Each structure stands twice: as structure tokens, then as C-alpha cells.
C-alpha positions, -999 to 999 in steps of 0.1 A, spaced: 247 213 268 209 209 270 195 174 268 170 163 242 139 156 264 118 145 234 85 159 247 89 147 283 75 171 308 72 175 346 83 146 367 96 125 338 117 154 324 132 161 358 139 124 363 158 121 329 177 153 336 189 140 370 205 110 353 218 130 323 198 109 298 185 121 265 162 107 238 181 84 216 205 72 243 210 35 249 202 29 286 198 2 312 169 8 336 170 -10 369 136 -17 386 125 -40 415 117 -66 389 151 -65 371 169 -47 343 155 -34 310 178 -23 283 170 -4 251 168 31 235 150 59 252 121 69 230 104 103 227 72 109 246 39 112 227 18 142 236 -10 121 249 13 99 271 15 101 309 42 123 324 49 96 349 63 71 325 93 68 301 93 48 269 121 24 259 125 6 226 137 -30 233 161 -50 212 131 -69 198 119 -37 182 89 -33 205 84 -4 229 77 -7 267 66 20 292 82 21 326 67 39 355 91 64 371 82 55 407 94 19 400 128 29 386 158 25 410 184 38 386 193 45 349 227 39 334 236 53 300 255 26 281 263 41 247 247 64 222 238 47 189 250 64 158 236 62 124 256 41 100 270 59 70 244 67 44 251 50 11 251 71 -21 225 68 -48 249 57 -74 238 29 -98 247 -6 -87 275 -21 -108 259 -39 -137 263 -76 -145 254 -81 -182 245 -117 -176 216 -110 -152 182 -93 -158 181 -56 -152 155 -43 -128 145 -7 -120 138 -3 -83 117 29 -76 113 38 -40 82 57 -28 84 52 9 64 32 35 74 6 61 95 -13 36 115 19 32 118 26 70 147 22 93 155 29 129 164 65 137 195 62 159 188 96 175 153 89 187 150 51 186 119 55 164 112 42 129 112 67 101 107 67 63 143 72 54 156 40 38 168 48 3 165 24 -27 203 18 -25 200 9 12 172 -15 4 194 -32 -22 224 -33 2 202 -47 30 192 -78 9 224 -90 -7 206 -120 -22 191 -97 -48 225 -96 -66 220 -133 -74 189 -127 -95 193 -93 -110 212 -61 -115 192 -35 -96 191 1 -107 177 21 -78 161 55 -76 141 74 -50 110 90 -65 94 101 -32 94 93 5 58 92 17 38 70 39 10 56 17 -18 73 36 -5 106 23 -6 96 -14 -30 113 -38 -40 107 -74 -12 130 -86 13 107 -69 -2 78 -90 4 100 -121 40 106 -110 46 69 -105 31 59 -138 51 85 -157 83 74 -139 76 38 -149 69 48 -185 101 68 -186 121 38 -173 106 15 -199 110 38 -228 146 50 -219 162 18 -207 156 -18 -216 145 -31 -182 134 -67 -177 110 -55 -149 101 -26 -126 97 -28 -88 80 0 -68 85 -1 -30 54 13 -14 35 16 19 10 -11 25 -20 9 37 -30 21 2 -9 -1 -20 -39 -18 -35 -52 16 -46 -19 24 -63 -18 -11 -79 -52 -5 -94 -43 30 -106 -11 18 -123 -31 -11 -139 -52 14 -157 -26 40 -163 0 16 -178 -16 -3 -207 2 -28 -230 31 -32 -206 59 -52 -221 73 -62 -186 61 -69 -151 56 -39 -127 56 -52 -92 46 -32 -61 61 -44 -28 58 -34 8 63 -46 43 40 -50 72 68 -48 97 98 -25 96 133 -36 90 144 -31 126 121 -58 139 131 -95 139 98 -105 123 102 -80 94 89 -92 61 107 -65 41 137 -85 28 117 -116 17 90 -95 0 116 -75 -19 134 -107 -29 102 -123 -41 93 -92 -61 127 -92 -77 125 -128 -87 91 -123 -103 101 -90 -120 132 -106 -134 120 -141 -144 82 -142 -149 70 -147 -184 40 -124 -179 35 -86 -180 12 -63 -161 9 -48 -126 12 -70 -95 16 -68 -57 42 -91 -40 37 -99 -3 39 -128 21 16 -157 11 13 -170 46 24 -164 82 57 -183 76 86 -172 54 84 -200 28 63 -182 1 56 -149 -15 23 -143 -34 21 -121 -65 -14 -107 -68 -30 -92 -99 -31 -54 -94 -68 -49 -97 -78 -80 -77 -58 -75 -45 -69 -61 -11 -53 -55 23 -74 -76 46 -55 -74 79 -39 -45 98 -7 -63 108 -3 -99 96 25 -104 71 0 -122 48 -25 -93 50 -29 -91 12 -53 -115 -5 -65 -119 -41 -103 -113 -43 -123 -136 -65 -93 -150 -83 -61 -169 -75 -28 -150 -71 -9 -148 -104 20 -167 -89 36 -180 -58 74 -175 -53 89 -205 -34 126 -214 -31 136 -189 -57 112 -204 -83 80 -190 -98 49 -212 -96 22 -197 -119 -13 -203 -105 -44 -214 -125 -64 -183 -132 -94 -174 -154 -79 -140 -160 -57 -144 -191 -25 -125 -184 -4 -111 -212 31 -125 -219 62 -104 -220 68 -88 -253 79 -58 -274 46 -40 -271 44 -2 -272 34 10 -238 3 32 -238 5 57 -209 -29 71 -198 -19 85 -164 -45 112 -157 -69 109 -128 -99 130 -117 -101 130 -79 -137 141 -78 -150 106 -69 -167 98 -36 -167 63 -20 -198 60 2 -204 29 24 -241 23 31 -252 13 66 -285 12 85 -293 48 93 -273 61 64 -281 98 58 -290 105 22 -278 141 27 -243 126 21 -253 119 -15 -266 155 -18 -234 168 -4 -214 150 -31 -235 167 -57 -233 201 -41 -195 198 -36 -188 193 -73 -181 155 -74 -185 138 -107 -190 102 -95 -202 83 -65 -192 47 -58 -218 31 -35 -206 2 -13 -240 -13 -9 -253 -43 11 -253 -79 -3 -261 -80 -40 -260 -42 -43 -287 -25 -23 -293 8 -4 -325 18 14 -353 35 -4 -346 66 17 -317 72 -7 -337 70 -39 -346 106 -41 -311 118 -36 -297 93 -61 -322 105 -87 -310 141 -81 -274 129 -84 -280 111 -117 -300 140 -131 -272 164 -121 -249 143 -144 -230 123 -118 -219 87 -126 -233 66 -98 -220 30 -95 -227 1 -72 -203 -23 -55 -208 -47 -26 -194 -43 9 -191 -81 9 -155 -91 2 -164 -120 -21 -191 -124 -47 -206 -100 -72 -233 -74 -75 -266 -87 -89 -292 -59 -89 -319 -78 -109 -327 -103 -81 -348 -80 -58 -371 -51 -63 -347 -27 -46 -319 -35 -70 -342 -33 -101 -354 1 -89 -318 13 -85 -311 2 -120 -341 22 -132 -327 53 -115 -295 49 -134 -272 33 -109 -245 13 -127 -237 -22 -113 -200 -31 -113 -201 -69 -110 -174 -82 -87 -151 -52 -89 -138 -43 -54 -150 -9 -41 -114 3 -39 -106 -7 -75 -139 8 -86 -131 41 -69 -97 43 -86 -111 32 -120 -138 59 -118 -111 85 -113 -92 72 -143 -123 68 -165 -135 103 -158 -101 117 -167 -97 97 -199 -132 102 -213 -149 129 -232 -182 125 -215 -200 108 -186 -215 83 -210 -180 73 -223 -168 70 -187 -197 46 -179 -188 25 -209 -152 23 -196 -164 13 -161 -182 -17 -175 -153 -29 -197 -128 -54 -183 -96 -35 -188 -70 -50 -164 -87 -80 -149 -109 -60 -125 -140 -79 -136 -140 -117 -136 -164 -138 -156 -169 -164 -129 -173 -163 -91 -150 -184 -70 -167 -207 -45 
């Protein structure tokens, strides 16, 4: 039987074949410095042929140079645990009912016992089973909607999520909805659902994980538990994001869907509320609502209004010194309907862009201005540059984040009869995306 060499070539493939070791095998490697135990990982195409890669028990990978290996002993071959069915969890009529919709991402990842890698394959039922504490707070009704890393998501995926949430709310009497989601674009989806799902009667909470469930430092279980507590017990409705509030495991923050941003690549507290406080902090199983100038709506028997269409013809352009105005022209020529400019400071771009911006506005594009600063708001009346941009027809978006502005433009275009109507929607505070005061 041929061995799975997992992309190894040349010297490394010959070396593994000599010891009868295949990708996915649990092995102990002996070197002059001692022993290293773990799972043999596949080789990336760009990796050196003179190394093998081993996943350690800690969940991290290490490369070992072949010339330094004295021997390899195969210990045992890990096998996947039985896959749980997607049947509904047994109901407890005394507890709140929560719908758990799985869309993929790191929180929905688990170790692949064939390769030792991490893949997006954890079902909603497995998520529930992996966090038994959930049963103490709610009866969870799980369903897999899709299994995608969030960088692969498009506006049509937002539509599918919004329609699934609406179906859950209209068909079943849920006390809350949880959506498991990859973190890389979770703030975009949170904004999209905030506009698509209006007059929500219950909380809709997006939750993710910065570190997969096979790592000791994983935040998946605690984030999911915090999201469940908020969805089941919070007295407010709307769209929220639940993630670690700090580097320790003592608190989960629930952020308003249009005011949250991923600000770190790997920290567990990567998500922060921009310009406002988080809606709540979950600590010791209790919800601590935070003071906030954005007035959240209470749970109620409102009739959900679903407006789930998005027009993807929106371009987000970040200005920088040396920016080529031809990029603006390209947006016009390519059939885009709106441009979100991420300008400097109070909302500026160079005068070199003015001619192209005039052409874009004259061609009927909606051109909006945000700031590349994380905190603060656009004020285009302070300097001549800003006032000239206003005269051209560039629309200032106050303290709306550029990511939320991009999503809102897609939604406004799809839910308006004209560009003028879309512009009016962009300047209305629909889901807390514009705050009336700037935090210091």
C-alpha cells in the first residue's frame, strides 16, 4: 500500500518512505537534541524539501531538518471520533430556546486526524457537544447553513444568513439566534445583518474564535458560552458580536453590530467597539449592560422587517500619498455604483483626485467619505480641501467606520429607487452606525 506523502518530494519523501511513515501518523522523532512527538503534517508547496513538519500536542507546528533526525518511530494513527448527527438537541421547556446557525470559520474548525491540520468541519451539533455548559443556559437548536472561511463570503452569503434568521424567527419562537462565523470578515457580516434585519424582536449574536479548538489557548468555547448567555437572557434586541473582552478568560464583550471592528490579527480580544462602549460584558454567567449613547431596543413582539438585498457594485478605496486617481476612473468604467473613500484625518484626499471625483459624481456614482483614523469623525468643513470635496458632491459619513460604510452602501443601493434615495439612507442612523457624540 502506498503511503500518503502529503506533498513531500525528493529527500524528504525518500526519508519518510524509509521509515514507513505517512501524513497523519503520530510519530516520535529522535534528534541529537532529544525527542519530538506529534502528528506528521503535509508539506506546503513553498516549503523546503529538507524538512518535515510535525504538529505538537500544544497545537503548534515545528519544522525538523532531515539531516538532524536519527530515527522516527510511528506510535499510533489518530482516528477521527464518530461524527455526531445533526438531530435537534432534546428540548427543555424550562430554558430559553436558541437557534445556532453554523457558517464556518475557526470556531467551526477541528483537527483533521488524517493530516494533523485544522479544517472547517465542526458541525453545529459538535459545537454544542464540545461546550456542555451551554445546556445550563438554553436549549440549543443547531443547523449548518454553510461551511466557509469568512474571507470567501460575498454579499449573497449575507442575504442567505439574513433569510435564514428571518425564517427561524418567523417559524419558531426563539429567544435568540447565534451565528458562528469566521473572524476575518465578521464585522462586515454584523453590519450587513444590522441593516437587513430591522425591528428584530430578539438578539442575533455573531460569534467566532481567534484560535481553533485543538489549541489549549482556544477562545471558541468561552465565546460561544458568552454568546449563548446574551442571546438567552439579554433584555435587548438587535445584531451583536460576542468575543473575548481581554486577554484573560474572565469576560466576553458583546459589541453593537455596526460599531465593531477586528483590530488585531491574532489576539483573543481582537474585536473592539469603535466610538461607543460595548453593549454588554458577560462575566461569571451574568450580563452587565454598559452605558451607551446608542439607545438599544428592548425585546418585544415586533414584526421583523427583512430587507436582505445587497448590490455588490461598491468600491472601497483607501487614499495614500501617491494615490493614482485612475483608480477612481476605473471604478466608473467598471460599472460600480458607489465609491467609499477612506480619506486622511477629517476626510481629505489630494487635489489630484478632484477631476476624477467630479467625473464619478457626474456619471451618477454615490461617492462617500470616511476616515482611515480608527476613532473620531469626518468633518469636511474645517479645511478648504474638505469644503471643495463637499462642493464636488462627496458625501461625509460622520463617524461611520469604512467597513460599515461599504456594507451600508451595498444595502442602500439595493433598497433604493435612485441614487438620491440611497444618499438619504446613507446619512440616516439606521442601526447605530452613526453616533451623536465622539468618545474621548
